[in-house]
N, C-alpha and C positions, 0 to 999 in steps of 0.2 A: 218457673214462676219467680218474680223478683220478692225479696222479702223487705218488711218495713224497716227502716233504720232510725233509730232515735239519736238526733245529733245533740240534743239538750233535753234535761228533764223537763216533763210536763208538770207544771203547777197550777192547778186550777184556782182561779180567783172568782169568787161568785159563782152563780149557776152556770153549769156547762151543759150544752146541748150539741149533739153532733151536727155538723154541716150535712148537707144533703149529698151523699156519695153514692153513685151508682156503681154496684158491683160489676165486675168483669163478666163477659158472656159466660165463660166456663164456670165461674162461681155461681151465677144463677142457675145454671143447669145442673150442677152437681155441688150444691153447697156444702154437704158434709164432707164430701172427699176433699174438696179444696181446703176447708176449714181444718181438718185434721192433719193434712199434709203441712199446712203452715204452723199449726200448734206442735206437731212433732219436731220441726226444725228447731223451734224455740226451746223445747224441752232438751233436745239433743245437745244444743250449744250449751245449754246450762249445766248439763251432766258433764260435759268435757271440762267445763271451767271448774265444777266441783271436784272432779277428779284430780286437778292440778292444784287445788287448794286455793283457788282464785274467785270462788263464787262467794261474794261478800255482799252487803247491803246495796251497793251501787249496782252490781250485776242483778241482783234481785229486782231492784226498781226499774231497771232498764229493760230487762226480759219481760217483766209485767207490763211495761208500757208499749212494748212491742205487740203483746196480746192485744192491748186496748185498740190499737191501730189496726190490727188484723180484723178485729170485730167489726170496726167502722168500714173498712174496705170491703167487707162482706155485706155491707148495706145495713147493718145493724144500727138503730138509732140509740144511743147512749146519753144518758143524763147523770149529772153528778152535782149534789147540792149539799151545801153545808159543811164541805170540806176544810174551809178556811178556818173553822173552829179548832182544828188541831194545832194551829200555830198560835192559839191565844193564850198558852201556858207552857211553862218548863217542865222538862222531864216526861216520863212515860205516861201512857193511860191504858184502860183496859177498853177494848172496842167489843161491844156485845151486839151480834146480829143474827138474824135468821139465816138458815143453810139450805138454799134452794137448789144449787147444784155445784158442780166443780168450777164452774167459772169465776165465782168470787174469790176462790184460792188464788187463781191465776191473776185476777185483776187488782185485787186489794193492795197488794205491795206497791203497785205503781201510783196508787192515790194517796198512801199514808207516808212512805218512806221519804217523800220529798220534805215532809215536816218531822217525822220520828223514825228511828230504826224500829223495825217490826218483827215479830215471831208469832207463832200459832201454838194452839193446843191440838195435838194431832194423836191418832190411834198409832199403836206400834205397828200394826200391819202397813201403814202408809210408809213410814221410815225404813221398812223392810224390803219394799218394792225395789225391783231392778230399774235402774235409770232415774226414776223419779225420786227414790229414797235417798240417795247420796244429795241430791239438790235440797230436800227437805231438811236433812241433818245439818246442812251448812248454815242453816238459819238458827241454829239452837233452840229447836222447838221444845215445848214441854210435852213429854210423850206419855200417854196412858195406855194401859193394856185392856181396859174395861172388863177385866175378869174379876177383880177385887175393888168395888167402889170406895172402901175406905182407904185403900193405898192410893187409888187415883186421886181421891180428894187431897190426901196429904201431899201428893207430888204436885198438884196444881197449885195448892196455896203456897208452898214453900218454894216451889220452882218460879212461881209468879212473883213472889216478893223479891227473890233474887234478881230477876230480871228487870223488874219494875224499879228497883233501887238503884240499878245500873243506867236507868234511863231509856230502857227498851220498852215499847208498847207490845201489848198481846191482844190478838184478835181471838175472841172465843165464840163458837158456835154452839150454844148449850142444847140444841135439839139433839135428840139421840140418832137421828140418820137425817140425810138429805130428803127434802119433801118439798113439792110446790104448795102444799096446804100448810099454814101456820097453826100450829095446835099449842095454844098456851099452856096446856097441861103438860105437855112434854118439853116444855122450855124451862129448864132448871135454872137455879139462882147462883151457879158457880162464878159467873163473871161479877156479880155483886159482891160476893164474898172476898174475891181476889182483890177488887179495888179497895174494899174496906179495910182489908188487912194490911195492905201496902200503902193506904192513905193517898191514893192517887186518884185523879178524875175518870169518871166513867164516860163513855162515850156511845149513846145507842146508835144503831145502824141498820136501816131497813133496805133490803135487797130484793129486787126482781131480776132473776138471771136464767129463767127457763128457756132462753134461746139455745143454750146448751143443754139439752135434756137428757134425762138418765136413760141408759140403755137397758134392754131386757136381758142380754146375755152378758154383757160387760157394762157395769153401771157407769163408768167414765166415758163411754163411746156411744152415747145416744145420738139420735138424729139432731143435726144442727138447724135451727129453725130463724133465720135471719129476719123474718118479718116479725118476730117478738121483740119489743124493746127491752132494753137493759137499764135498770135504775139503780143508783146508790144514792141513798139520803142519810147523811150524818146529821145526829141530833147535837143538841147543845151540850158541852162537857159539864157534868156536875159532880160534886162530890158526894159518896154515899154516907149521910148522916142521919140520926135518928132511927126509925123504924126501917130495916133493910127491905121489907116486904113492899113498902111504899116505892122504894127506888125499882124494886123488881118490876112492879106494876106499872112504873112510869116507862120503862123500856117497852113492856109488852104493848101498851097503848101506842106508843110511838110507831112501832112496827106495824100494828094492826091498821091505825089511821092511814098509814102510806100505802099499805097493800090495798086497802079499799079505795084509796084515790087512784091507784093504778089499775083497779078492776081486776084485782087477783083475788080469787075466792079463797 
């Protein structure tokens, strides 16, 4: 199978909707097998670059955009809205979104890095993984252990301020775990705190990504369902001023409204 090649970075201007692309016969017959074959190729090339010290933001963006094109080639209808707001201000920002699947971790850099350098808040277990771990570590993530909430909070606030002051943006998924159901009670306000401490814009992000579903035995290797659309909606950037609870509720409402519009329960 040929792999998609990114000649130039993709920068979405205005609302983006995938063209009508027909998946190959083998991809229609064996969608999960073909999808993971292509994704493993992207991860392996990223791992080799990371091992040579060459996996930088440009590599991160290009591998992410390869993933975007893989999804489209498999027949997934992708939509991206509001991304141009990332170019409306200088410096970094905190992007706060719901966490539905592994897909957003792969795709988000390709959407953000054309505007801003990007890193993530990740669990220690992820950066310790073989193959995928070195790739994540190359992105200079904020690593939390989830065994000591006080230490994790300190690491996120201090590490976030350091990276944001250097102009790097941070993607935060405040849910305790990936879920197709959005639970506001499980959606903490760490992203609000980070943006307020560093005095940078906050960007709400609503995500539908259940085409890459969660597996029963291996969470990252669930069935791939190309009939399910993938949606990324970026909200208007804003500064966290006044009552931080109001900012938190603003992000929650943005995500809930989009999930409702996408018919996600």
